[in-house]
N, C-alpha and C positions, 0 to 999 in steps of 0.2 A: 567681371572685372572690366575696367575701361581699356581702351586701346593703349594708352600710355602705360598702364600697369602691366598688361600683357607684354608690351615691348620691353619694359624693364626686365621682366622675368626672362624672356627669350635672349635678350642681349647679355644678361649676366651669366646665364647658363652656357651660352655659346662661347663667351669670352673665357669663362673658367675652363672650358674644354680646350680652347686654343692655348691658354697659358699652361695647362697641364701637359699637353703634347709638347710644347716648347721646352718645358722643364725635363721631361723624360728623354727628349732628343738632343739634349745639350752635348756639345762636342768640345774636344780639346785640340785636335790636330787640323791642319789646313785642308786635308783631303775631305774630312767630314764637313768642315765649314763651307768649302767652296763647291764641292760636287757630291755631298751626301754619301761619301765612301764608295761611290759608284755601285751601290747595292740596292737601289730601289727597284722593286718588281715592275714589270711592264704595265700591268693593270693599274697599280697605284700611281705610277708615273703618268699614265694617261689621264687619270682623274686630277692629279696635281697640275698637269699641263693645261687641262681644260679650265681649271679654276684660275690659274695664272693668266691665261689668255682671255678668258671671259671676265673682263674687268667691270668696273662701274659703268663703263661705256656700253657694254653688252647688256648688263642687267638693268641698270637704271635708265640709260639715255637712248639706247638704240631704238626701242619700241616708241619712245617719244618722238624721235626725229622722223621715223617712218610714219607715225601718226600725223605729223605736220606736213610731210612732203608727199605722202601717198606713194604712188608708183616710183617716183624718183628716189625715195628713201631706200629702195631695194639695193642701191649701190653699197650700202653697209653690209647687207646680207651676202651679196655676191662677192664683194671685195674681201671681207674677212674670212669667209669660209673657203673661197677659192685660194686665198693666200696660204691657208693652212695646208691644203692639199699640195700646193707647190712646195712648201717647206718639207712636208713629209716625204715627198717623192724625190726631190732634187737635192736637198741639203742635209737633212737630219742624219741619215746613215753615214754619210761621208765625214761629217763633222765629228760624229761619235768615234768613227774609226781613227780619225786624226788624234783623238785622245787628249784634248786640252781642257782647261778650266773655263775659258771665256772666249768670246769672239775676238777681242784684241789679241789674245794669245794665238789664235789661228792666223790672224792677219800678220802679226809680228814674225812668226816662224815661217809661214808660207812665203812671205815677201822679204824674209831675211833682213829685216831692217828695224832698228830702234825707232826711227822716225815714223815708219808705217804703223808700228804699235802705238806710238803716242797719238797719232792722228785718229786711230781707231778708238783709243781711250776717250779722247775729246768727243768724238761722235757718239760713243756709247753713253757718256754722261749727259750730253745734250739731248739725245733722244729720250733717255730715261727720266730726266728731270721734267721734260715736257709732258711725258706720259703720266708721271706720278702726280702732276698738278691736277689732272682730271680725277684721279682716285681720291685725293684728299678733299676735293670739292664734293664728291659723292658722299664721303663720310660726314662732312659738315651738314649736307642737306638732310640726310637721314636723322641725325641727332637733333637738328634744329626743329624738325616737325614732331618726331615721335617721343622725344624725351623733353621737349619744350625747353631746350637750352639754346643759347646763341651758337652760331656756326663756329666761332672761334673756340668755344669750349668743346664742341663736338670734335673738331679737328685735333685738339689737344688730347682728348681721350683716345682717339684712334692712334695718334703718334705713340702714346705710352704702350698700348697693346702691341703694336707692330714692333716697337723697339725691343720689347721683352723677348719674343720668340725669334726675332731676327738676330739680335746681338748674342743671345745665349746659344741658340741651336744652329745658326747659320743656315746653309742650304738643307741640311738634314731636318732641322726643326721646321723650316718653312715648308718643305715637301710634305711632311705628314700633317702639318696644320692645314695645308691646302687640300688634302684629301678630305678632311672633315669639312672644310669650307665649301667644297664642291657639293657635298651631300646636303648641306644647309641651303645653299643658293638654288639648287635645282628643285628641291621640294618647295621652296618659297616661291619659285616662279610658276611651277606647274599647278599647284593646288588652286590658287585663285583663277588661273586660266581655265581649268576644268569647270570650276563653279560658274564663271561668267559665261562660258560657252553654253552650258546647260540652261542658264537663265535666258539668254538671248535667242538661242536657236533650238533648244530642246535636245541638243547633242552634246555630250560631255567631252568629246575629243576635239580639242581646239583646231587641229589641222583639218579634220573632216568638216567641222562646223564652218570654218573659213571658206572652204572650197565648194561645199555642196549644200549650202543654205542660201537664203535670200538676203543675208545680212549686208553683203557688199552692194547689192542692188539698192537696198534701203539707204545705205550710207552715201552712195553716189547721188541719189535723189535729194537727200538732205543737203549735201554739199552744193548742188546746183541751185536749190531753193534759196540758199544763203548767199549766192553769188560767187562761190568758190568753183574751181574746176572740179570735175569728177575725181573722186579719190583714186581711181584706177587710170586716169588719163596720163599717158607718158609725156615726159618733158614739159610738164606744166610749170615747174618751179626752177628747173635747171636745163641748160641747153644739152643737146645730145653729146656734143664734144666734151662738155664739162663732166657729164655723167660717165663717159668712157674714161676720162683721165683720172677722175676720183676713184673709180673702180680699180683701175690698174695700180694706182698709188697705194690703195689699201691692200691689194693682193701682194705686190712685191714688198711692201712695207712689212706685212705680216711675216713674210719669209726672211726678213732681215732684222727682226726684233731681237735684240740681244738677250732679253730676259726670257724669251720663249726658247730660243736656240739652246741656252745653257741647260734647259731641262733635259735635253737629250744626252748631256754629259754624265747624268746621274745614274744611268742604267748600266748593267754589267757588260753588255756586248752590243755590237752593231745590230745583230738580229733583234735584240730586245728594244733597240731604238726604233726599229721599223714597227714592231708590235705595239709599242707604247704610242706611236703616232696614230696607228689604227684605232686603238682604244680612245685616244683623245678626240679623234674625229667623231666617233660614236657619241661620246659624252657631250661634245659641243653641239652635235646635230639635234640632240633632244631639246635644247633651248632654242636653237636657231630656227627650227621648223615651227616652233610655237610662237615666236616673236611677231610674225606678220598678223596672226590672229589676235594677239594681245593688242597690237597697234590699232587694228580696225575696231575691236570691241571698245577700247578706251576712247577713241575719237567719237564713236556713236553715243556712248554713255555720257561723255562730257557735254556734247552739244544738247542732248536730250535733257540733261540735268540743269544746265545753266542758261541756254539761250532763251531770250524773251521772258525770263522770269522777273517778277517784281523784286525790288530791292529788299522788301520785307521777307519774301520767300527765300532769297539767297542768304539773308542774315540768319534764317532759321536752320540752315544747313551747317551742322557742327563742323564737318570736315572742311567746308569752304572757308569758314571763319578761321580755323586753325592754320590752314595753308596760307590764307591771306596775311596772317600774323608773321609768317616767315618772310614775306616780301616776294614770294615766288608765284603768287596768284593775286591778281588785282581786279577790282571792279570800279568803274567810273561812269556814272549816269550822265554822259556828256550833253545829251539833248534835253535832260530834265523831264522826261516823260514817265519816270518812275519804273521803267523796265530796263533790263540789261541785255544788250544785243551783241552778238558776235558777227563781225563783218570781215571781208578779205582785206580791207584797207586799214592799216594800223592807226591812221589818224582818226577814223570814225569808230573803230571797234571799241566796245565798252568792257571787253574782257581781255586781260593779258594773262597768258599762261606760260610759265617757264617749261621748256621741253623736258627738263630733267625730273619733273614731278609726275609725269604721266603714269609710269609703272607703279610708283609708290602710292599714288592717289587712287588708282583704278579700283582696288578692292573696297575703298571707302565710298567711292561714287556708286559702286554696285551694291552697297549696303551689305557687304559680307560680314561674317562674324568678327568680333574684335581680335580673336586670336589669329585669324587668317591675315588681317591687316598687320598685326605685329610680326608675324612670320615673314612677311614681305620685307619689313624693315630689317630684320635680322639677315635676310638673304642679301639685301643691298649692301649691308656692312661686310658680309662675308666676301662678296665679289670685289669690293673696293680694297679691303685689307689684304686679300690674297695676292692681288696683282701688285699692290704697293710694296709688299714685303719682297716679292721677286725683283722688282725694279730697284729697291734699295740695296739688295745684295749685288746686283749688277754694278751699281755705282761703287759699292764697297770693294768688290773684287777687282774692278778696273783700276782702282788706285792702289789697293794693298798688294795685289798679285802682279798686275801688269806694269805698274810703275815702281812701287817700293821694292818688291822682290826681284823682278826681272831686270830692272835697270839700276835702281839706287843701291840696293844691298842684297846681292845674290847669295850672300852667306847667312842671311837671316834665318834664325831658328824657327821651328814650328810655332812655338809660343809667341814669338815676335810677329810672325805673319798673321796669326789669328788675332792678336791684340790690335794690330794696325787695321785689320778688317773690321773689327768691332767699333773702333773709334770712328772709322769712316762711315759706318752705318749711322752712328749718332749724328755726325755732321749732315749726312744726307737726309735724315729724318727732320732736322731743323729746317733745311731748305724746303723740303716737301711741305712742311707745316706752313711756311710762309706762302707758298703757292696755293695751298688749300684755303688760306684766308683771303688771298688776293689772286683769284684765278683769272686767266686771260680769256675765258670763254666758257660756254657750257660743256659738259663732260665729253660728249661724242665729238664735238668740234675740236677740242684740245687734243684728244686722243688721235684724231685724224691728222693733225699737224705732226704728231710723233711718228705716225706711220709714213708720212711723206718724207720726213727727215731720214728715217731708216731706209726707205726706198732709194733715196738719193745718195746715201753714204755707203751702206753695207752690202746691199744686194748685188751690185755689179762685181765688187771685188771678191765676194765669196763665190759667186757663180764662175767667174773667170779663174779664180784660184783653184777651183776643183776641176774645171773642164778645159782649161787652156794653159798648158804648161809654159807657153811662151810669154804670158803676162808677167811682168817684172815689177820690182819695187817702185821704180820711177813712175810707171804707169799707174800703179795702185794709189800711191800718195797723191799724185796730181788729180786723179779721178775723184778720190774721196773729198779732197779739199774743195775743188771747183763745184762738184755736185752738191755738197752740203752747203757751201757758201751761197750759191745761187738760190737754193730752195729756202734757206733761212732768210736771206735778204728779201725775197718775194713775200714770204709769210709775214715777217715783221713789218715790212713796208705797207702792205695792204691792211693788215689788222690794226696796226698801232699808229701809223703815220699818214693815213689817208691816201696812199698810193693807189692808182687805178689798177684794175686787173688787165694790164696792158698786153699780156701774152695771150692772144686769141680769146680773151675773156675768161680764161681758166681761173677758177677760184683758188684760194690758198690751200684748200683741202686736196686739190688735184695737181698742184704744181710739182709735187714730188715725182710724178711720172716724167716730167720734163727734166728735172734734176737727175733722175736715173738714166735717161737717154744720154744726157751730157756726160755723166760719169762713165758710162759704157764707151762712148765715143773717145773721150780723152784718154781713158785707161788703155784702150786698144791701140790708138794711134801712137801715144807716147811709148808704149811697150815695144812697138815695131821700129821706132826711131832710136831706141837705146839698146844697149847690150842685153842679150837674153839672160835669164836666171842661171845661176851655177848648175852644173850638170847634176849634182846631188839633189838639188831642189826639183829639177825636172823629173828625176827618177822617183822622188818622193810623191810627186803628183801622179805619175803613172801607177805607182803602187797603191795610192789612195783609191783609185778607181777600179783596181783589179778585184774581181770577185773572190771571196773566200768560201770554202765549203762550210756547211753548218758544223758547228762544234770546233772549228779551228780556233786557235788562240788569237787574240787581238793582235793587230800589227803594232810594232814598237814605234811606228812613225810618230815622231814628235812627243812620245811619252816622256814624262819626267820621272826621275827617281823620287818617289813620294815618301819612301821610308828611310 
């Protein structure tokens, strides 16, 4: 069968599985819809968290950006994995012990303020919409190439699938769907990585082949011969300061992402939250230790397959023609010599490659079996849809729970709360679809913006809310507003209005670090210049950090009467 036929089979089978899980996990009450009845086992929650966190950026785009940036691309590996460690050690157990539904729920109760809750809701929606834009672009890319439909149609198909299990099953449906999606995406990533490692180095283990063969030496030489910097040369594409700031922004942004944090509310206990974080780290590490090898293999194979080939030779490459039809790969014989050359200067290079196609095209470039190529497409869809569903539920719960129930109508019944949540999922999907059709950048870039916004808004108030009982509502509100506003202004100004990177040359992807520092400073100073929190809030924070013996019941701090 052809690649397209295999892709259709895999996509249909996997989507039927996702829809079946969503139907079996359908819920009627708010506890099931928002936090999956707090009954998800630690291992399953670890797999769901890994799928939720390893979005289209990790599966589709991360290896592509590392392939283009070489050494400097390691910021995404260090930032995202380091951030998850930070989240697991500093935040997850305490937030689970607090016993709430959402991050704005924590902010609203910890800072005893409706206004703090509303600011957190705005930040959560802003971060989530930015993040989901990247996921929908990933869905469109996969469908446009492998099902030979236009990107708009691909995004629409993805919207329908996500809407089904998100609207029907809420967090419970999303959680168990994400367990299945993790299984699909990890096999889809590893199988071609093993095969290509064996072909290029004779060793089937990508991590070993990357570190203990001559493939990197060969790639460095090829790069130099073409006029590029060596693949492993540090700071060839970004300054040292920018690399540092981007890495920090990705780390603390990970620890402040509302759709990842909410996963730790779904487990039965604080202890289970710690165990699920450990399982998630293991599941994430499987892909993230493979990504550097995939990046190097892809770069080497693409150059070998395309550079200095005749126009006729490239036209005979079926995969190149089909990717060219998507508009994500382009060839232009600028000097008219009949050959296509790759050069460092964009003005003279005759090959243009969208970074988001690297992982998806690599099995084709390596001439692997059609079913392997199709499996990668199914994996890319699983990665994008799993994260998109989690983000949509964050948007839904932020409005339905934190605004409608906690502020507008505290007497709302279970059915009313769930209905509002489902309606909000519908609205969020419509907005996400728009951004999928009109994305503001490539997948990893857009996701990096979301991490920066999360770093500048949530991370400081969560950390100080847990570890500094003197931090008050005035400080939290001022810090979130100023940190988020500064970061959003810089990103939007540089990306869309031609503003220079005036702050020490820091790129939009790294400015979240500056926003975070501003947030910390403003929150701390304002809190010290205004009255301290009420005594009961200070006692709540003390209790939140106090250890509990294994097997002890969960604290009632902030728990709602769910029944």
